[in-house]
Structures are given as structure tokens and as C-alpha cells.
N, C-alpha and C positions, 0 to 999 in steps of 0.2 A: 698047548703049542703044536703047530702042525708043520710038515715040512713040504715046500713046494718048489718047482721049477720054474725060473723066470722065462716067459716066451719069448723075449727079446734077445738076452745074452746067454740063455741056456745054463746059468748059475743055479745052484740049489741054495735055498735060504729058509730060514725059520720065522715064522709069524704067529701072533696071538691072533690077529684080525683075520677072520675067515673070508672076508671081501677082498683082501689085498692080493693082486695078482702078480705085480712086478717087483722085483727086489729092491729097487732104489727109485726116487723122483725122477731121475734121467731116463731110466728105462721106461717108466709109466708115461713120460712126456713123448718119448720116441714111439712107443706103442699107440698112443692117441694120434700122433701126426700121420702114421702109416695108415690107421684105420680110416681117418678122415680123407687121405689121398685116394684110398681104394674105394671109398664110398662115391666121391666125386668122379673118378675114373669110370665106374659102373653106371653112373647117372649119365656121364657125358656121352656114352654110346646108346644110351635108351632114349634120349630126349632129342626130338627134331621139331624145329620151329614151325608151326603150322602156317606161317606166312612165307617166309622165304626158304624154308626146308633145309636150314643149316643145323649142324648138331650144335648143342649147347648144353651147359651146366645148369641144372634147374635148381632154382631156390623156390621153396613153398610148393605151389601148384601151379606154377608158371607154365604157359602154353607157347610163349615166345622168347625169342633170344635177346631182345632189346626192346627199348621204349618206343623205338619207331615201329618195330613190327606190332607191339602192343596197341599203338594208337590205331594202326591200320586194320588190326583184328576188331577193335572197338568200332570203327567206322563201318566195317563190312556187316557187323551185328546190327548196328543202328540201321544202316540202309534195308537190311532184310526185314526188321520190324516195321520200319516205315511202309516198305512195300506191302507187307501183310496188312497193316492197319489201312493203307490207302485203298487195297482191293476191297476190303470189308466196307469202308466208307463208301467207295464207289458202288458197290453192289446195292447198299442200302439207299444211296440217293437216286440210284437208276430206277429202283422200285417205286420211289415217291416223288421224283422230280417233275414227272408230267402228270401229277394229280393236284387238287386242290389243297391237299394236305400238306404239301411241301412247306418247311418251317420258314423258309426265306420268301414266301409268296407276297406280292404286292399287288394292290388292287389297281386295276387297268380300265381305262374307258377310252376306246378308240372309234373313230367314224371311218367306214369303209368307202372306197371309191364311189359305190352305189348309194351312199347316204345313210346306210344303216348304223346304228350305234351298238357296239359290243361293250358290256361290262363284265369283267371276269377277274379272277385273283391270280392266275398263274400264266404268263405269257407262253411259256414253253407248251404248256397243257393246250391253250387256245390254238397255236399254230399246228400241233399235232391233231387235234380234235376237228379243226375246221380247216383242213388241208386243201379242200376243194376251193377256198377262197383265194388260193395263191397259184401261180403258174408253176410248171415244172421247173424252171430255172430258179425261181424264188424259193422253192422247197430243198434246192440243193445244198448239201452239207458244205460249211465253209471250214477253213483251217482252224477255227476255234472249237469245232465239233457241233456247232448249231447250224440250224437251217437258216439261209440267208434272210428269209422274212423275220426270223426271230430277233436276228442281230439288227436289222434295219428298223424294225417297229420298236425295239428297245431304245433306239435313238430318238423317239418322238416323245418319251416322257419328259416332262418339264424339268425333273430332278437331275437328269443326266447332265454329265459336265458339258458336253457340246451337244445340246439337242438340236434336232432337225425340226423344221415346221412341217414338212410332209414327205412322205415316200410312196411312190406309185398311186397317188390319190389318197392314201391312208393319213389321217390326221389325228392329233390328241383331242379328246372331247372332255370339255369340264363338266 
């Protein structure tokens, strides 16, 4: 049997259990409650929400003070990932978009105003490669980011929702 001093009420008590710290269940409960409050107080001063910058009591490995802030943090993360993926996809597509290897290429057959027939697989590649066939205004970039010639020639394709019969003398050739 050992003699110990209760950390809560400072009474001396005897115990055969070497792990027992307090003299009674009431003192043990009071000690646990105080320890919990102290831990929460310490955490409260250490944790600041990454979204709204408010202090909060942390549970687990939370970085935010509320569900609303957690949703905002998730949205910010997803937006960042989307932008990174979009940049990578844009870089890839920019490198192949004006080539015959572009995966979404369609076969084209157009008749020029001079009567020449052009057969090719990629309209963007054709407009870039044969830019001398178009005037300066027809080569200007539109709001969609494409040259006007590419936009308007694209409307000549019969599978287009609203196909045009001709544009500046250019027609679809079967």
C-alpha cells in the first residue's frame, strides 16, 4: 500500500492501486473536467479558421470553424485543382489543336471562291496553314478565340445545327 496526496483536494489517502491518482470518484471527475477545459482553452487560442480567421475550438484535424467555412475551403481547393487541370489540358490541346493529329478532327471538303477544292482533317490547322487565302479581317480573332474564317467556314458543314450555304464565296463540297 502506498500513500498519495490527492491533486484536487490535497487530502492524503492510501491505495493499493499504483495508477490511482485521486482520493475519490468525485475528485477524479473534477480533475478530468478541469483537464478537458484546460485542453480546450489551449486549443482555442491556437486555432484560427483558414477561411474567416476566427478563433475556434478544434476537433480532430479541422482547419475551419464551421461547416460553411469547410464548404468554402473545399470549393477553393476544387477551383484550384480545376484551374491547374485546365491549364495542363489547354497546354496540351494548344500543342496539337492546329495539327492533323488533334483527336477531335473532322474531315472537311471546301470549295474556295476561286473554285479550288480543299480536302483536309482539321479546320483550325487549315485556316492557320493557308492564311493567305483569307483577308486580314477574316483572320481577326473573334470573342470565341478563333479566327473569323474558322468560325464562318465551320458553319458551312452540313452537320452544323444551322448550316450556311456559303460564306464569301466558300462552299461545302461533297
